[in-house]
N, C-alpha and C positions, 0 to 999 in steps of 0.2 A: 474309499475303496474304491468309488463309484466316480470319486473325482478324479484318482489318477488312472483308470482304467478311460474317464472322459478324456485328460489332460493328453496320455497317447496319444489317445484318437487327433486330440489336435495336435501334436506334433506332428505325426502322420500327415494329415493338411497339408501344414504349413512347410515338408519338407516335398513334398509333393509339389507346390505353386513355386517352390528356389529351385526347384530342379528342371519344370516347362520354364518357370523368367527363364534360366539358363541356357536350354539349353534352346529355345525361341531366337533370343539373345547369337549362340550358337550359328544359330540358319541360316541367319541375314550376314555369317560373316565367311561362312556353304558358300552362299550362292555368290557371292560380292566374288571368292575364289574359281569359283567354273565359270563366271563372266572373265574373269581375266584370260582361265585357260580355254575357254571359247574365243578370245579376240586372240589369243599365242595361236593357236588352233587354224584357226582363218588365213590370218596373217603368216602360220607357216604351209596352211596347205599347196601352194603351187611347188612342183615337183617336176625341174629339164629332164630331159635325158635325151643322150646322144650319141651319137657314132659318126665311122666312117666308112666309104666305100668304094669299090671299083663303079666311074662312071663303066654308062654306054658303049664310052670313046674305046672302053677297053675289052676288042673283043675276045679274050682267050679266056677273062673274069668277070664277062655282068655283073652290076650288086651281088656283087663280094665282099662282106664284112673285110678288111684291113685293112691293119696302121702301118704297113710298110705302101711308100708306093717310089713311085722312082722319077729322076727329071724326065718333064715333058710327057709325065703319066696325070692325069687330070681327077684326084680326087671329088670327091662328095660327102659332104655334113648333110648329118640331117638330125634330127633335134623332135621331141616331142614335147609341148608345156603341155602338165595334166592338172586338171588340178581335182586333186583326192576328195575333197565330201563331195564332186559328182560321179567322179574317175572318170570326165571328158576329155578332149584335148583342145583348151582356151585359142579359140578359135581367130582371137583379137589382141595379140603378145606381138607386142615386137622382137620378132626376133633376128639375131645377129651372131653369126663365129667372128672372133676377135685372135689375129696369128700373134705373138712372141715378137712380134717384127713388128708388132703395131697396127698390120695389116687391121680394114677389118669389111667386113662382108654382109652383105643382108639377107636375112635366108625370107625365101615365099612358102607361105601352107598350099597345099598341093595332094592330091589322090598316087598315092606311090604299090606299087605293083598290083598283082590281080584282084586283094583283098582289097583293092582302093583306101589305103590307110591314109587316114592324114598326115601329111606330117611338114615338117618348116627341113626346107633345101635350097643349100647354093651348089655347084659345084665351081673350082678350083684348079689351073692347072698349076703344077707347078715348072716355075721357070726353067729352061735347058744349065742358070746359070747360079742356079742357088741355091746355101752351102745345105753340102747333106748333112748328115743326123739326126739329132729329137729335134723337133721341133712341137713348141708345148705351143698350144690353145684352149680359149673357150668357150664353152657359146652362154651368149646374157641372153633375158628374158624378159623383157618390160611389160609387169603385166600392173593396170591399175598405180601407176606413175611408182611401180617395185621392183629391184632388180631381183633377177636369179639367173641360177649361173647353171655352171656343168663342166667337168673341166672330169680327163679319161684319169684313170687310177698312177698314182707318178712307181711306176714300174717299168722300168726302164726295158724288157723286151716288147710291153705294152703299147711302149710311147708308139704316136705319130712319127714315122723316122721318114729321112730323105735320100733313098741309095743313087749312085752314076748309074747310070744308064746299060740296061744286062747285067744289074748286078746281085738281079734275083735270080738271076737263072742259072749264074755265078756260084750263088752259093746254092744251089738246092739239085747243081751238082758234085760242091765239096761235102756236103753236108750224108751221098749214099757212101756208104758199104762195101770191102771189095768183094765180100760177099753175096751182097744184092749183086754186082756187077757180071759175079761169075755165076749165081744162079741164070740171069739173064740166059749169058752164054750158053748154056747148060740144058738148059731146057725145052720138052722139045718142041716142035712146032706141029702144028694142028695136021690133023690125020700120022702120023709120025708115032711109031709104041718104041716107048726106053728098052733098054736091055738093064734082063732083070740079071 
């Protein structure tokens, strides 16, 4: 009986030793997978964000995010290149905007807005004879020899669109309903009482 009890104890110790050996082998694989995940995360930790705004040359809408620009208007392409591991702007990236026409424009880093937010920017004036319609573009940031991209959503109404001169004002007038026009006409002017 003592032999069986001792045998059970021996089997228990042997089982525990095998379990520990199996786990330690798994740990090295787990560490290897963790290292691979870490490498992948480091490689993919750069994010490029972007938008387009009206330039300071547009008196009626300075620095307003927009996707529709008339011929002759100046578009400012803005980008931020962020390292997600530090949540900081990558200040030594080579950044450019590439239009669907094949034209490329180098973007420069500088402070913007009252907050002094660091952004990469470049302005482009739409030529008077430029084709109207959507204009695809992408922003390419090169960091440590690797390229990272930003492209706007593939949604027709939010794509960068080039319009004829004066077309935006015409479109705005067309979107007003007759009720809006009549309510403007019948609204009492300041200091006037409306009849009840």
